[in-house]
Kinemage of the C-alpha trace (Angstrom):
@kinemage 1
@onewidth
@group {chain A} dominant
@subgroup {mainchain}
@vectorlist {calphas} color= white
{ca met a 1} P 0.000 0.000 0.000
{ca ala a 2} L 2.832 2.394 0.778
{ca glu a 3} L 4.490 1.427 -2.472
{ca glu a 4} L 1.402 2.318 -4.457
{ca leu a 5} L 1.100 5.693 -2.689
{ca arg a 6} L 4.694 6.509 -3.529
{ca trp a 7} L 4.105 5.769 -7.243
{ca ala a 8} L 0.982 7.870 -7.181
{ca leu a 9} L 2.921 10.822 -5.766
{ca ile a 10} L 5.609 10.343 -8.387
{ca val a 11} L 3.016 10.413 -11.184
{ca ile a 12} L 1.357 13.448 -9.713
{ca ser a 13} L 4.742 15.193 -9.397
{ca val a 14} L 5.493 14.425 -13.044
{ca phe a 15} L 2.188 15.956 -14.109
{ca val a 16} L 2.789 18.978 -11.915
{ca ile a 17} L 6.315 19.500 -13.234
{ca gly a 18} L 5.077 18.996 -16.798
{ca gly a 19} L 2.355 21.519 -16.217
{ca leu a 20} L 4.847 23.993 -14.816
{ca leu a 21} L 7.122 23.478 -17.801
{ca ile a 22} L 4.219 24.022 -20.210
{ca his a 23} L 3.129 27.100 -18.291
{ca gly a 24} L 6.662 28.473 -18.352
{ca leu a 25} L 6.987 27.958 -22.082
{ca trp a 26} L 3.613 29.628 -22.631
{ca ser a 27} L 4.651 32.571 -20.454
{ca val a 28} L 7.895 32.984 -22.401
{ca arg a 29} L 6.034 32.977 -25.682
{ca lys a 30} L 3.555 35.463 -24.308
{ca lys a 31} L 6.349 37.816 -23.334
{ca asp a 32} L 7.928 37.468 -26.751
{ca ser a 33} L 4.653 37.919 -28.600
{ca pro a 34} L 4.608 41.861 -28.405
{ca asp a 35} L 7.716 41.958 -30.574
{ca thr a 36} L 5.846 40.507 -33.486
{ca pro a 37} L 2.762 42.728 -33.176
{ca ser a 38} L 5.002 45.738 -32.668
{ca val a 39} L 6.557 44.991 -36.032
{ca glu a 40} L 3.122 44.716 -37.537
{ca arg a 41} L 2.155 48.103 -36.011
{ca val a 42} L 5.282 49.789 -37.277
{ca glu a 43} L 4.962 48.448 -40.815
{ca pro a 44} L 1.557 49.898 -41.576
{ca asn a 45} L 2.357 53.619 -41.622
{ca glu a 46} L -1.243 54.345 -42.357
{ca thr a 47} L -1.932 54.697 -38.686
{ca thr a 48} L 1.199 56.797 -38.256
{ca ser a 49} L 0.340 58.955 -41.246
{ca glu a 50} L -3.149 59.399 -39.960
{ca val a 51} L -1.691 60.604 -36.700
{ca gln a 52} L 0.795 62.851 -38.465
{ca glu a 53} L -1.729 64.446 -40.771
{ca pro a 54} L -3.735 65.959 -37.942
{ca ala a 55} L -0.405 66.985 -36.470
{ca thr a 56} L 0.346 68.988 -39.630
{ca ala a 57} L -3.146 70.360 -39.574
{ca lys a 58} L -2.804 71.469 -35.983
{ca pro a 59} L 0.018 73.938 -36.681
{ca gln a 60} L -2.189 75.566 -39.335
{ca glu a 61} L -4.963 75.866 -36.835
{ca arg a 62} L -2.471 77.351 -34.394
{ca asp a 63} L -1.102 79.833 -36.931
{ca glu a 64} L -4.457 81.490 -37.396
{ca pro a 65} L -5.073 82.220 -33.703
{ca glu a 66} L -1.471 83.309 -33.307
{ca phe a 67} L -1.866 85.686 -36.217
{ca gly a 68} L -5.061 86.983 -34.749
{ca asp a 69} L -3.366 87.389 -31.407
{ca leu a 70} L -0.518 89.286 -33.015
{ca ser a 71} L -2.806 91.532 -34.966
{ca phe a 72} L -4.924 92.099 -31.903
{ca ser a 73} L -1.916 92.897 -29.765
{ca ala a 74} L -0.624 95.229 -32.458
{ca glu a 75} L -3.953 96.988 -32.517
{ca ser a 76} L -3.979 97.142 -28.774
{ca his a 77} L -0.551 98.811 -28.874
{ca asp a 78} L -1.608 101.212 -31.591
{ca glu a 79} L -4.919 102.193 -30.081
{ca pro a 80} L -3.485 104.263 -27.232
{ca ala a 81} L -1.412 106.233 -29.723
{ca val a 82} L -4.487 106.852 -31.846
{ca ser a 83} L -6.497 107.790 -28.825
{ca glu a 84} L -3.824 110.286 -27.857
{ca gln a 85} L -3.997 111.808 -31.326
{ca val a 86} L -7.763 111.908 -31.176
{ca val a 87} L -7.519 113.740 -27.896
{ca glu a 88} L -4.879 116.141 -29.150
{ca glu a 89} L -6.307 116.858 -32.599
{ca pro a 90} L -9.719 118.075 -31.437
{ca glu a 91} L -7.926 120.396 -29.017
{ca ala a 92} L -5.911 121.772 -31.936
{ca glu a 93} L -9.065 122.090 -33.992
{ca gln a 94} L -10.816 123.855 -31.161
{ca gln a 95} L -7.910 126.237 -30.856
{ca glu a 96} L -8.046 126.895 -34.588
{ca val a 97} L -11.782 127.470 -34.366
{ca glu a 98} L -11.262 129.789 -31.430
{ca glu a 99} L -8.444 131.621 -33.163
{ca glu a 100} L -10.228 131.986 -36.485
{ca pro a 101} L -13.594 133.546 -35.734
{ca ala a 102} L -12.537 136.586 -37.707
{ca asp a 103} L -11.651 134.439 -40.724
{ca ala a 104} L -15.067 132.775 -40.482
{ca gln a 105} L -16.542 136.231 -41.154
{ca ala a 106} L -14.608 136.547 -44.427
{ca pro a 107} L -16.614 137.491 -47.557
{ca thr a 108} L -19.480 135.036 -47.823
{ca asp a 109} L -21.664 136.602 -50.510
{ca phe a 110} L -21.633 138.868 -53.527
{ca ile a 111} L -23.673 141.586 -55.134
{ca ile a 112} L -23.545 141.079 -58.907
{ca val a 113} L -24.970 143.302 -61.616
{ca his a 114} L -24.619 142.467 -65.317
{ca leu a 115} L -24.795 144.795 -68.298
{ca gln a 116} L -25.907 142.870 -71.388
{ca met a 117} L -25.747 144.401 -74.859
{ca pro a 118} L -28.593 143.784 -77.309
{ca glu a 119} L -28.078 140.824 -79.598
{ca gly a 120} L -25.586 141.576 -82.358
{ca leu a 121} L -24.128 144.644 -80.608
{ca thr a 122} L -20.962 145.016 -78.523
{ca met a 123} L -19.164 147.520 -76.332
{ca asp a 124} L -16.055 148.803 -78.047
{ca gly a 125} L -12.969 149.057 -75.877
{ca ser a 126} L -12.132 152.495 -77.270
{ca gln a 127} L -15.435 153.776 -75.850
{ca leu a 128} L -15.505 151.633 -72.692
{ca leu a 129} L -12.100 152.739 -71.374
{ca pro a 130} L -12.860 156.478 -71.093
{ca ala a 131} L -16.316 155.680 -69.685
{ca val a 132} L -14.984 153.615 -66.791
{ca asn a 133} L -12.216 156.136 -66.155
{ca met a 134} L -14.832 158.859 -65.787
{ca leu a 135} L -16.616 156.718 -63.175
{ca gly a 136} L -13.459 156.506 -61.064
{ca phe a 137} L -12.364 152.981 -61.976
{ca lys a 138} L -8.668 152.174 -61.949
{ca tyr a 139} L -7.087 149.378 -63.944
{ca ser a 140} L -5.431 146.660 -61.836
{ca glu a 141} L -2.623 144.237 -62.564
{ca glu a 142} L -5.139 141.391 -62.453
{ca gly a 143} L -6.845 142.798 -65.552
{ca phe a 144} L -9.926 144.248 -63.794
{ca phe a 145} L -11.185 147.784 -63.260
{ca asn a 146} L -11.461 148.524 -59.538
{ca arg a 147} L -13.440 151.247 -57.804
{ca his a 148} L -11.550 152.183 -54.656
{ca leu a 149} L -12.829 153.993 -51.620
{ca asp a 150} L -10.619 156.896 -52.679
{ca pro a 151} L -11.480 158.033 -56.242
{ca ala a 152} L -7.741 158.546 -56.790
{ca gly a 153} L -7.305 154.767 -56.675
{ca lys a 154} L -6.185 154.429 -53.077
{ca gly a 155} L -7.675 152.570 -50.146
{ca pro a 156} L -9.754 149.366 -50.166
{ca val a 157} L -11.641 148.207 -53.247
{ca leu a 158} L -15.392 148.764 -53.023
{ca phe a 159} L -16.406 146.933 -56.201
{ca arg a 160} L -14.975 145.754 -59.517
{ca leu a 161} L -15.850 145.759 -63.200
{ca val a 162} L -14.958 142.638 -65.205
{ca asn a 163} L -15.607 141.253 -68.654
{ca met a 164} L -18.784 139.150 -68.627
{ca tyr a 165} L -17.217 136.737 -71.088
{ca asn a 166} L -14.010 134.718 -71.056
{ca pro a 167} L -11.347 135.368 -70.070
{ca gly a 168} L -13.120 137.867 -67.800
{ca thr a 169} L -10.276 140.398 -67.948
{ca phe a 170} L -9.324 143.382 -70.069
{ca asp a 171} L -6.114 143.987 -71.991
{ca ile a 172} L -5.424 147.644 -71.292
{ca asp a 173} L -2.799 147.804 -74.056
{ca asn a 174} L -5.221 146.607 -76.727
{ca met a 175} L -8.472 148.321 -75.788
{ca glu a 176} L -8.749 149.782 -79.281
{ca gln a 177} L -9.144 146.282 -80.712
{ca phe a 178} L -11.265 145.035 -77.800
{ca ser a 179} L -15.021 144.531 -77.778
{ca thr a 180} L -17.450 142.604 -75.593
{ca ala a 181} L -21.162 141.841 -75.465
{ca gly a 182} L -21.376 142.631 -71.755
{ca val a 183} L -19.617 143.509 -68.513
{ca ser a 184} L -20.314 142.721 -64.846
{ca leu a 185} L -19.961 144.759 -61.672
{ca phe a 186} L -19.673 142.989 -58.344
{ca met a 187} L -18.870 143.702 -54.716
{ca thr a 188} L -18.071 141.323 -51.873
{ca leu a 189} L -19.958 141.228 -48.603
{ca pro a 190} L -19.113 142.427 -46.082
{ca cys a 191} L -17.182 145.245 -47.691
{ca asp a 192} L -14.869 147.889 -46.353
{ca gly a 193} L -16.544 151.147 -45.465
{ca asp a 194} L -20.257 151.830 -45.780
{ca gly a 195} L -21.848 148.898 -47.590
{ca leu a 196} L -25.009 150.750 -48.621
{ca ser a 197} L -22.988 153.673 -49.944
{ca ala a 198} L -20.802 151.285 -51.952
{ca phe a 199} L -23.858 149.551 -53.403
{ca asn a 200} L -25.413 152.878 -54.385
{ca met a 201} L -22.194 153.781 -56.210
{ca leu a 202} L -22.187 150.394 -57.971
{ca his a 203} L -25.820 150.716 -59.020
{ca ser a 204} L -25.253 154.269 -60.213
{ca ala a 205} L -22.235 153.209 -62.296
{ca ala a 206} L -24.260 150.379 -63.821
{ca lys a 207} L -27.052 152.737 -64.859
{ca lys a 208} L -24.608 155.224 -66.401
{ca leu a 209} L -22.849 152.526 -68.425
{ca ala a 210} L -26.211 151.073 -69.486
{ca asp a 211} L -27.272 154.473 -70.755
{ca glu a 212} L -23.923 154.988 -72.475
{ca phe a 213} L -24.043 151.741 -74.442
{ca gly a 214} L -27.755 150.980 -74.584
{ca ala a 215} L -27.262 147.841 -72.435
{ca thr a 216} L -29.783 146.083 -70.205
{ca ile a 217} L -29.130 145.809 -66.456
{ca leu a 218} L -29.508 142.246 -65.188
{ca asp a 219} L -29.394 140.781 -61.676
{ca ser a 220} L -27.277 137.840 -60.527
{ca asn a 221} L -29.748 135.430 -62.164
{ca arg a 222} L -29.292 137.263 -65.465
{ca glu a 223} L -32.851 138.502 -65.292
{ca glu a 224} L -33.746 142.117 -65.917
{ca met a 225} L -33.180 144.250 -62.814
{ca thr a 226} L -36.393 145.422 -61.160
{ca val a 227} L -37.214 147.621 -58.184
{ca glu a 228} L -37.852 144.469 -56.172
{ca ser a 229} L -34.456 142.964 -57.011
{ca val a 230} L -32.779 146.268 -56.023
{ca arg a 231} L -34.571 146.107 -52.656
{ca glu a 232} L -33.375 142.534 -52.159
{ca tyr a 233} L -29.813 143.656 -52.811
{ca val a 234} L -30.199 146.480 -50.304
{ca glu a 235} L -31.490 144.087 -47.651
{ca lys a 236} L -28.587 141.720 -48.296
{ca val a 237} L -26.079 144.554 -47.925
{ca arg a 238} L -27.750 145.662 -44.672
{ca ser a 239} L -27.588 142.139 -43.264
{ca phe a 240} L -23.796 142.169 -43.665
{ca ser a 241} L -23.465 145.739 -42.401
{ca ala a 242} L -25.258 145.091 -39.093
């Protein structure tokens, strides 16, 4: 009986040792098995490429925010400078506005009277020159005839006489060959001196020249001058003389 038990233990030991050997071999193979799959994972670069492609896409997605950040930061740096200019410029403009109230009252309107010859007729320069000289006009370097506050040709200009047609000037050296179908008298408002007195002189000169040449007196709209249009001119002169 003891002999049989001993053989049974021997058989069981053999099975146990065999099982341990098999288990050890299986464990060794299991440890070695990742090498083969790792090779299989390395070979197909599709997975790697798929991982790399998003990686290349990510820098592009980063570039855009970085660019926006840079542009934003640049704007944030520039904005204070602009704001400083905006603060300073209005102050300069306000100073200019405060310093230029007199310039804002510079001539803002005109009194214009036209003398239009009948169709087919003209004013000859040989007759026009002595007529304007008699009315106290003085020829200027600009090519106009000016009526000064002083009849001798001194002091501020009250009103001017110009050619109604291009070029608008007169050639004093060739008045004998000159002719025109009309002339214009105008004064700026406000004017130096007494505005109403200057307008009366202008209107009187226009009537004398109209009588001299048989011309028609027209207003600024080139419509025949009426008593009503003269009153409107007077009111305009008064508004600038107040």
